[in-house]
C-alpha positions in Angstrom: -65.3 -76.5 20.5 -63.1 -73.4 20.8 -59.5 -73.1 20.7 -58.8 -74.3 24.2 -60.8 -77.1 24.0 -63.9 -76.3 26.0 -67.3 -76.2 24.9 -68.8 -73.5 23.4 -72.8 -73.2 23.6 -74.6 -71.1 20.5 -75.4 -68.4 23.5 -71.8 -68.0 24.5 -70.7 -67.8 21.1 -73.2 -64.8 20.5 -71.9 -62.9 23.2 -68.6 -62.4 22.3 -68.0 -58.8 20.9 -65.1 -57.8 19.5 -63.8 -54.7 17.5 -62.2 -56.8 15.1 -64.1 -59.8 13.2 -63.3 -63.6 14.4 -61.9 -64.2 10.7 -58.7 -66.8 11.4 -57.4 -68.8 14.1 -59.4 -72.0 14.1 -58.5 -73.3 10.7 -57.9 -76.9 11.3 -60.6 -77.2 14.0 -63.0 -75.9 11.8 -61.6 -78.2 8.8 -62.1 -81.3 10.7 -65.4 -80.5 11.9 -66.7 -79.7 8.7 -65.2 -82.8 6.6 -67.4 -85.0 9.0 -69.7 -86.6 6.5 -72.7 -88.0 8.5 -76.2 -86.7 7.0 -77.6 -83.7 8.9 -81.1 -82.6 7.0 -82.7 -85.8 6.4 -83.2 -86.4 10.3 -84.7 -83.2 10.9 -86.7 -83.3 8.0 -90.6 -84.2 7.7 -91.0 -84.4 4.0 -91.5 -88.2 2.0 -89.5 -87.9 -1.0 -91.8 -90.6 -3.0 -95.2 -88.2 -2.0 -92.9 -85.1 -3.5 -94.2 -84.1 -7.3 -92.0 -80.9 -7.3 -90.4 -78.6 -4.9 -89.0 -74.7 -4.4 -85.6 -74.0 -2.5 -85.7 -70.1 -2.0 -82.7 -68.3 -0.6 -82.3 -64.5 0.5 -78.9 -62.9 -0.1 -78.2 -60.0 3.0 -74.9 -58.0 2.1 -73.5 -54.5 3.9 -70.2 -53.6 2.9 -67.6 -52.8 5.5 -66.2 -49.2 4.7 -63.3 -46.8 6.0 -66.6 -43.9 6.8 -66.5 -44.1 10.7 -64.7 -41.4 13.0 -61.5 -40.5 12.0 -62.0 -42.8 9.2 -62.7 -46.0 11.3 -64.2 -49.3 9.6 -68.1 -49.5 9.7 -70.7 -51.3 8.3 -72.4 -49.4 5.6 -75.6 -50.1 7.3 -74.3 -47.7 10.6 -73.5 -45.1 7.4 -76.9 -45.2 6.4 -78.2 -44.6 9.7 -76.0 -41.9 10.5 -76.5 -40.1 7.1 -80.3 -39.9 6.6 -80.4 -37.6 4.1 -78.2 -39.1 1.7 -80.0 -41.2 -1.1 -82.0 -44.1 0.3 -80.4 -44.2 3.5 -83.8 -43.2 4.7 -84.4 -47.0 4.3 -81.8 -47.9 6.9 -84.5 -49.1 9.4 -86.3 -51.1 7.1 -83.3 -52.7 5.5 -82.5 -54.2 9.5 -85.7 -55.2 9.9 -85.8 -57.3 6.7 -82.1 -58.6 8.3 -84.4 -60.3 11.1 -87.8 -60.7 10.2 -87.3 -64.5 9.2 -87.4 -65.3 13.0 -91.1 -63.7 13.0 -92.2 -65.0 9.6 -91.3 -68.6 9.9 -92.6 -69.1 13.5 -96.1 -67.8 12.6 -96.2 -69.7 9.4 -95.4 -72.9 11.5 -98.0 -71.7 14.0 -100.6 -71.6 10.7 -99.8 -75.3 10.3 -98.1 -74.5 7.2 -94.2 -76.3 6.8 -92.0 -73.6 5.4 -88.4 -73.2 4.2 -86.0 -70.7 3.3 -82.4 -70.3 2.8 -80.4 -67.7 4.0 -76.9 -65.9 2.8 -75.6 -63.4 4.9 -72.1 -61.9 4.3 -69.4 -61.8 7.1 -69.4 -58.1 6.4 -73.2 -58.3 7.6 -72.8 -60.3 10.4 -69.9 -58.3 12.0 -71.4 -55.0 11.1 -74.5 -55.8 12.8 -73.2 -57.1 16.0 -70.5 -54.2 16.1 -73.2 -51.9 16.1 -74.9 -53.7 19.0 -77.9 -54.4 17.0 -78.3 -57.5 19.5 -82.6 -57.3 17.9 -81.0 -58.7 14.8 -78.7 -61.1 16.0 -80.9 -62.7 18.8 -82.9 -63.1 15.6 -80.4 -64.4 13.4 -79.2 -67.1 16.5 -82.9 -68.4 17.1 -82.6 -68.9 13.3 -79.5 -70.6 13.2 -79.3 -72.4 16.7 -83.4 -73.4 17.8 -83.9 -77.1 17.2 -87.6 -76.3 15.5 -85.9 -73.9 13.1 -83.5 -76.7 11.9 -86.1 -78.3 10.0 -87.2 -74.8 8.6 -83.8 -72.7 8.1 -81.0 -73.5 6.0 -77.6 -70.9 6.3 -75.1 -71.1 3.2 -71.6 -70.3 3.3 -70.5 -67.5 1.2 -67.5 -65.2 0.9 -66.7 -63.1 4.0 -66.7 -60.3 2.1 -68.9 -60.3 -0.9 -65.6 -60.9 -3.2 -66.7 -62.0 -6.8 -64.4 -65.4 -7.5 -63.3 -64.9 -11.2 -61.5 -61.7 -10.3 -60.4 -62.6 -6.5 -56.6 -63.9 -6.7 -56.6 -68.0 -6.5 -54.8 -67.9 -3.2 -57.6 -66.0 -1.4 -60.5 -68.1 -2.5 -60.0 -70.1 0.5 -59.2 -67.4 2.7 -62.6 -65.9 1.8 -64.4 -69.4 2.3 -63.0 -70.0 5.8 -63.0 -66.5 7.4 -66.8 -66.6 6.9 -66.9 -70.2 8.8 -64.8 -68.6 11.5 -67.6 -65.7 11.6 -70.6 -67.9 11.5 -68.8 -70.1 14.1 -68.1 -67.5 16.5 -71.4 -66.2 16.5 -73.4 -68.9 16.3 -71.4 -72.0 17.8 -70.0 -75.0 15.7 -73.0 -77.2 15.7 -74.5 -74.6 13.7 -71.6 -74.3 11.1 -71.9 -77.9 10.9 -75.3 -77.7 9.4 -73.8 -75.5 6.7 -73.4 -77.7 3.5 -74.3 -75.3 0.6 -72.6 -72.5 -0.7 -73.8 -69.3 -2.4 -71.1 -67.5 -4.4 -71.8 -63.7 -4.2 -73.4 -62.2 -7.6 -73.8 -65.7 -8.4 -70.2 -65.3 -10.1 -68.9 -68.4 -11.3 -65.4 -68.6 -12.6 -64.6 -70.1 -16.4 -61.1 -70.0 -16.2 -60.2 -73.6 -16.0 -57.7 -73.0 -13.3 -59.6 -70.5 -10.9 -62.4 -72.8 -11.3 -60.3 -76.0 -10.2 -59.2 -73.9 -7.2 -62.4 -72.3 -6.4 -64.1 -76.0 -6.2 -61.2 -77.6 -4.5 -61.3 -74.9 -1.8 -65.1 -75.6 -1.1 -64.8 -79.4 -0.8 -61.4 -78.8 1.5 -64.1 -76.5 3.6 -66.5 -79.2 3.8 -69.2 -77.8 1.2 -71.1 -80.5 -0.4 -73.0 -78.4 -3.3 -73.0 -75.0 -4.9 -75.9 -72.7 -6.0 -75.0 -71.7 -9.9 -77.0 -69.5 -12.3 -78.2 -71.6 -15.3 -76.3 -69.5 -18.0 -72.9 -69.6 -16.4 -72.8 -73.4 -16.9 -73.3 -75.6 -20.0 -73.1 -79.4 -20.6 -70.2 -81.1 -21.5 -70.9 -80.8 -25.4 -71.2 -76.8 -25.1 -75.2 -76.4 -25.2 -77.3 -74.6 -22.9 -78.9 -76.9 -20.2 -82.2 -78.1 -21.4 -85.1 -76.7 -19.5 -85.9 -80.0 -17.9 -82.1 -80.5 -16.4 -82.5 -77.1 -15.1 -84.8 -78.9 -12.1 -82.5 -81.6 -11.8 -79.2 -81.7 -9.4 -76.4 -81.3 -11.6 -72.2 -82.4 -11.0 -70.4 -79.6 -12.0 -67.1 -80.6 -12.9 -63.7 -78.4 -13.6 -60.9 -79.3 -15.2 -57.7 -77.3 -14.8 -54.6 -76.4 -17.4 -52.6 -79.6 -16.2 -55.8 -81.9 -16.5 -56.8 -82.4 -13.2 -60.4 -82.5 -12.4 -62.7 -81.8 -9.5 -66.1 -82.0 -9.0 -69.4 -81.0 -6.6 -73.1 -80.7 -6.8 -74.8 -78.0 -8.1 -78.3 -76.7 -7.6 -79.4 -74.5 -10.4 -80.6 -70.9 -9.8 -83.1 -70.2 -12.9 -83.7 -67.0 -14.9 -82.3 -63.2 -13.8 -81.4 -61.4 -10.8 -85.0 -59.8 -10.9 -86.0 -59.7 -6.8 -89.5 -60.0 -8.2 -88.9 -63.7 -8.6 -88.8 -64.3 -5.0 -90.5 -61.4 -3.8 -93.5 -62.3 -5.4 -92.6 -66.2 -4.7 -92.6 -67.1 -8.6 -90.3 -70.2 -7.8 -93.5 -71.8 -5.8 -95.6 -70.9 -8.6 -93.6 -72.1 -11.3 -92.8 -75.8 -9.0 -96.8 -76.1 -8.9 -96.8 -76.6 -12.7 -93.7 -79.4 -12.5 -93.9 -83.2 -12.6 -91.5 -85.4 -11.2 -89.0 -86.5 -14.1 -86.4 -89.4 -14.8 -83.2 -89.4 -14.0 -81.8 -92.2 -15.8 -84.4 -94.9 -14.8 -85.4 -93.4 -11.2 -88.5 -90.6 -11.0 -87.4 -88.0 -8.6 -88.9 -84.4 -7.9 -88.1 -81.5 -10.1 -86.8 -78.4 -7.8 -86.9 -74.7 -9.0 -84.0 -73.3 -6.9 -84.0 -69.2 -6.7 -82.2 -66.8 -5.0 -82.5 -63.0 -4.2 -81.3 -59.9 -2.7 -83.7 -60.1 0.6 -83.9 -56.7 1.4 -83.2 -54.3 -1.7 -86.0 -52.4 -3.2 -89.8 -52.0 -2.3 -90.8 -55.8 -3.4 -88.3 -57.3 -1.2 -89.1 -54.7 1.8 -92.8 -54.4 1.4 -94.3 -57.4 -1.0 -92.1 -60.2 0.1 -93.3 -61.2 3.5 -97.1 -61.2 2.4 -96.3 -63.1 -0.9 -94.2 -65.7 1.6 -96.8 -66.3 3.5 -99.5 -66.7 0.9 -97.4 -69.1 -1.1 -96.8 -71.5 1.9 -100.7 -71.1 3.2 -101.7 -72.3 -0.7 -99.3 -75.4 -0.8 -100.9 -76.1 2.5 -104.4 -76.2 1.6 -103.7 -77.5 -2.1 -102.2 -80.5 -0.9 -101.0 -81.3 -4.6 -97.4 -82.8 -3.6 -95.9 -79.7 -3.9 -93.8 -78.2 -1.1 -91.3 -76.0 0.1 -87.9 -78.1 0.5 -84.3 -76.5 1.2 -81.0 -77.8 -0.8 -79.1 -80.0 1.6 -82.5 -81.6 2.6 -83.5 -82.5 -0.7 -79.9 -83.8 -1.7 -79.9 -85.9 1.7 -83.4 -87.6 0.6 -82.3 -88.4 -3.0 -79.2 -90.0 -1.2 -81.0 -91.7 1.2 -82.9 -93.2 -1.5 -79.9 -94.3 -2.9 -79.4 -91.5 -5.6 -76.2 -89.8 -5.2 -73.7 -87.3 -7.0 -72.8 -90.0 -9.6 -76.3 -90.4 -11.2 -76.6 -86.4 -11.9 -75.8 -85.1 -15.2 -72.3 -83.7 -15.2 -72.2 -80.1 -16.8 -69.5 -77.4 -16.5 -68.7 -73.5 -16.7 -69.5 -72.0 -19.9 -66.6 -71.7 -22.7 -65.1 -75.0 -21.5 -66.5 -76.9 -24.4 -64.8 -74.2 -26.6 -61.8 -73.9 -24.7 -60.7 -77.6 -24.7 -61.3 -78.2 -28.0 -58.9 -75.4 -29.2 -56.4 -76.9 -26.2 -56.2 -80.3 -27.8 -56.2 -83.8 -25.9 -52.9 -82.8 -23.8 -53.4 -79.8 -21.6 -50.9 -77.9 -20.4 -50.7 -74.1 -18.6 -49.0 -73.1 -22.1 -51.5 -74.7 -24.2 -54.4 -73.4 -22.2 -52.9 -70.0 -22.2 -52.2 -69.7 -25.9 -56.1 -71.4 -26.6 -57.2 -68.5 -24.7 -55.5 -65.9 -26.5 -56.2 -67.5 -29.6 -59.9 -67.3 -29.0 -60.3 -63.8 -27.3 -58.3 -62.3 -30.5 -61.3 -63.9 -32.6 -63.3 -61.5 -31.1 -66.9 -63.4 -30.9 -67.7 -63.2 -27.6 -65.3 -65.9 -25.8 -64.3 -64.6 -22.3 -62.9 -66.0 -19.0 -64.4 -63.1 -16.5 -67.1 -65.8 -15.4 -70.7 -65.3 -15.6 -72.9 -63.8 -13.2 -76.5 -62.9 -12.6 -75.2 -59.1 -13.7 -73.3 -60.1 -16.9 -74.4 -56.3 -18.3 -71.6 -55.4 -16.0 -67.8 -56.4 -15.8 -66.1 -57.0 -12.5 -62.6 -56.4 -14.6 -62.8 -53.9 -17.1 -62.5 -50.1 -16.1 -61.1 -51.0 -12.5 -57.5 -51.4 -13.2 -57.1 -48.9 -10.0 -58.9 -51.2 -7.7 -57.8 -54.4 -9.3 -54.2 -53.9 -9.4 -53.6 -52.7 -5.8 -55.7 -55.9 -4.8 -53.3 -58.3 -6.5 -50.2 -56.1 -5.0 -51.7 -56.6 -1.5 -52.7 -60.4 -1.8 -48.6 -61.3 -3.3 -47.4 -59.4 -0.4 -49.6 -60.8 2.0 -48.7 -64.1 0.9 -45.1 -63.3 1.1 -45.4 -61.9 4.1 -47.3 -64.7 5.8 -47.3 -68.1 4.1 -43.9 -69.4 4.9 -44.6 -68.5 8.6 -47.9 -70.0 8.9 -46.4 -73.3 7.1 -44.0 -73.5 9.8 -46.6 -72.4 12.8 -50.3 -72.7 11.9 -50.9 -70.4 15.3 -49.7 -67.4 13.4 -53.0 -67.2 12.0 -54.4 -65.9 15.9 -51.8 -63.1 15.9 -52.9 -59.7 15.9 -50.7 -58.8 13.2 -51.9 -61.8 10.8 -55.2 -60.9 11.3 -55.2 -57.6 10.7 -53.5 -57.9 7.7 -56.0 -60.4 6.6 -59.0 -58.3 7.3 -57.7 -55.6 4.9 -57.1 -58.1 2.4 -60.6 -59.5 2.5 -62.1 -55.9 2.4 -60.1 -54.8 -0.3 -61.7 -57.7 -2.6 -65.5 -56.5 -1.6 -67.3 -56.5 -5.4 -69.1 -53.0 -4.0 -65.9 -51.3 -4.4 -66.4 -52.2 -8.1 -70.4 -52.4 -8.6 -70.9 -48.9 -7.8 -68.6 -47.1 -10.3 -65.6 -44.7 -10.0 -65.8 -41.9 -7.3 -66.3 -42.5 -3.5 -66.5 -46.3 -3.6 -63.1 -47.0 -5.6 -62.0 -44.3 -3.0 -62.5 -46.3 0.0 -60.9 -49.2 -1.7 -57.6 -47.1 -1.9 -57.7 -46.2 1.6 -58.3 -49.7 2.6 -55.2 -50.6 0.1 -52.8 -48.1 2.4 -53.7 -49.4 5.5 -53.2 -52.9 4.5 -49.9 -51.9 3.2 -49.1 -50.4 6.6 -50.3 -53.5 8.1 -47.9 -55.6 5.9 -45.2 -53.1 6.5 -45.4 -53.6 10.5 -45.6 -57.0 10.1 -42.4 -57.8 7.9 -40.4 -55.4 10.3 -41.6 -57.6 13.1 -40.8 -60.8 11.6 -37.6 -59.5 10.4 -37.1 -59.1 14.4 -38.2 -62.0 15.1 -35.7 -64.0 13.0 -32.9 -61.6 14.3 -33.6 -62.7 17.4 
């Protein structure tokens, strides 16, 4: 449904073309839609749980940041910049990248016609979805629309939610976590319609970066649940058992229940599927998850036997493996499981969980896990948590110098998203604080404020400033981009503050 209450088809949604991304204005409508809890995926599934020995769930992550590098410093997709500057770095790969963004619309139908039963999960950042639309790349948007909306594709393709601008959760200001989540849902619904959005049940955090500060993780999971998500993909070394141990070899292939406890003692939890091993794109590019699953058996979850599941994600376009080797490897893996007939299947995350639920195996049966370092933290805090006690315990554990950290964990643990980036993080926190000072009371008084130009322009610059790329690539051009976005965001907020003051005067 559109804001005016009229029905909006997928085709009509995709026809909308704006210079400003659709990132706000439909919060109540989309939240109500996403909180509907009826099963969706098992109705489309052609898999029988009791006949599956093991499965593999593969996801492809796609992203291009938005940068102030167009004419007169206009905001453009980095993909557009690559096309316009072919002689720089690996920008000559712009068209191969663009092909990667649309090629599943060819690969999946071909495999189906070959008698295979393929599955893939897709994680596209809001930046990228907006960018290819704004570039006028209708070949890409039409392909993605087919994958999101076609009734046949609904069995084979699952879209995962993510943060709109590829922010990393542990260093994103807590009030902005839900803004990032909701902005992506707005973008997806505008492109593909609300029926397609309602099928998005799983969430893929950028860089697989899971917060482990108790308050950040609590608010992150709370925001996911408020926005209707049922499960989260997490990196295996970013979590631990309740006793502080790494997950066992068998537990990595089970669904788990990730619990978070904040500094006031409140708890919240969400189902987690475990992404195994590291970030090497060869794992998915050469379909290692399929061959790993071929060697696994069903395993016990209490007194019940369930299929083991290998979950894995990789960049869908970066590197020669994904650009060149993945298509044939994906086809060969699906053809092998078609021909072997040995009860190893491709299966998507929500499909797997809904089949378990239909068999009476709900999240209350899943092993309980927590973010890394939680056992050490709560042991130091004691039986009565308070914000002050948690803060004191964190300071004491960090001072011991034995590796305790509250920066979270990701698939790039050799990099810090915090150290050395004060020139990005401080402006980001300042802009966030000023945004909420300007708008929170206005939105509380009148939710329609989120649909105004002033709100959405300020929100756009806030979300963009939180993009991980402005730290991932080091100091220089990318931190300069961040500085420009910060300055423009501050200017937007100055105008909004003046406008709000004049409105109150009247």
